[in-house]
C-alpha positions in Angstrom: 0.0 0.0 0.0 1.3 3.5 -0.8 1.6 6.2 1.7 -1.4 8.5 1.9 -1.3 11.9 0.3 -1.1 14.5 3.0 -3.3 17.7 2.9 -1.9 19.9 5.7 -4.0 22.8 7.1 -1.9 25.6 8.6 -1.8 29.3 9.3 0.7 31.1 7.0 1.3 34.8 6.9 -2.0 35.6 8.6 -4.1 33.4 6.3 -5.2 29.8 6.4 -3.8 27.5 3.8 -3.7 23.9 2.5 -0.4 22.4 1.4 0.0 19.1 -0.5 2.8 18.3 -2.8 2.6 21.1 -5.4 -0.7 22.4 -4.2 -0.8 25.6 -2.1 -4.2 27.3 -1.6 -5.1 30.2 0.7 -8.3 30.9 2.6 -9.4 33.7 4.8 -11.1 31.4 7.4 -9.8 28.3 9.1 -13.1 26.5 8.6 -13.0 27.1 4.8 -9.4 25.6 4.7 -10.4 22.5 6.6 -13.6 21.9 4.5 -11.6 22.3 1.3 -8.8 20.0 2.6 -11.3 17.3 3.4 -13.0 17.7 0.0 -9.7 17.4 -1.8 -8.6 14.4 0.3 -12.0 12.7 -0.5 -11.6 13.3 -4.2 -8.0 11.9 -4.1 -9.3 8.8 -2.3 -12.0 8.3 -4.9 -9.3 8.4 -7.5 -7.5 5.5 -5.8 -4.9 7.7 -4.0 -5.5 7.4 -0.2 -5.3 10.8 1.5 -5.2 12.2 5.1 -5.9 15.7 6.4 -3.5 17.0 9.0 -3.8 20.1 11.1 -0.6 21.9 12.0 -0.7 22.8 15.7 2.9 24.1 15.9 6.0 23.9 13.8 6.6 20.2 14.8 3.1 19.1 15.9 0.4 17.8 13.6 -2.9 16.2 14.3 -4.8 13.9 12.0 -8.3 15.2 11.5 -9.7 13.2 8.6 -8.6 10.1 6.7 -10.1 8.7 3.5 -11.7 5.3 4.1 -11.7 5.8 7.9 -13.6 9.0 8.4 -17.2 9.8 7.2 -17.7 12.0 4.2 -19.1 14.5 4.7 -18.0 14.6 8.3 -20.6 13.7 10.9 -21.6 15.9 13.8 -19.3 13.9 16.1 -16.5 14.5 13.6 -17.2 18.2 13.6 -17.0 18.2 17.4 -13.5 16.7 17.2 -12.6 19.3 14.6 -13.9 22.1 16.8 -11.6 20.9 19.6 -8.6 20.9 17.2 -9.4 24.4 16.1 -9.3 25.8 19.6 -6.3 28.1 20.2 -3.6 26.4 22.3 -3.1 27.6 25.8 0.4 28.6 26.6 2.3 26.2 28.7 3.0 27.5 32.2 6.4 26.8 33.7 6.6 24.1 36.3 6.1 25.3 39.9 9.1 24.7 42.1 8.6 22.7 45.2 9.3 24.8 48.3 12.6 22.9 49.0 13.8 23.7 45.4 12.8 27.4 45.6 15.6 30.0 45.7 16.2 31.5 49.2 16.0 35.1 47.8 13.5 36.8 45.7 14.9 38.4 42.6 13.2 41.7 41.6 12.2 42.4 38.0 13.7 45.9 38.1 17.1 47.0 39.1 17.9 49.5 41.8 20.9 51.8 41.4 23.9 50.7 43.4 25.2 52.9 46.2 23.2 55.4 48.2 19.7 56.3 46.9 19.5 59.9 45.7 22.6 61.1 47.7 24.8 61.5 44.7 26.5 65.0 44.3 
């Protein structure tokens, strides 16, 4: 079996786009790009070329959101629920909290105080 053709949905220069081999199409809305990618992947599958739609979450992280022969076409309501979760903006990761025994003994201020006496310079 051949590797499936990948249709990747990503945000590029403020617009949503689909990339696949030599294909590169732009859309103003994320939902339009995902719908078009699923439609293209379905057409590819019908032509005997298996296809998958991937959503680029970060530079190195992709999530499979639709696969020809595995996912319903058009997507069902439950599929749309999964897609809605994928499309949610990612929450920034918070740094791990140090345990009290690992915490530094002194608090470091965000701003610097001038060295020497305060305001007594001649």
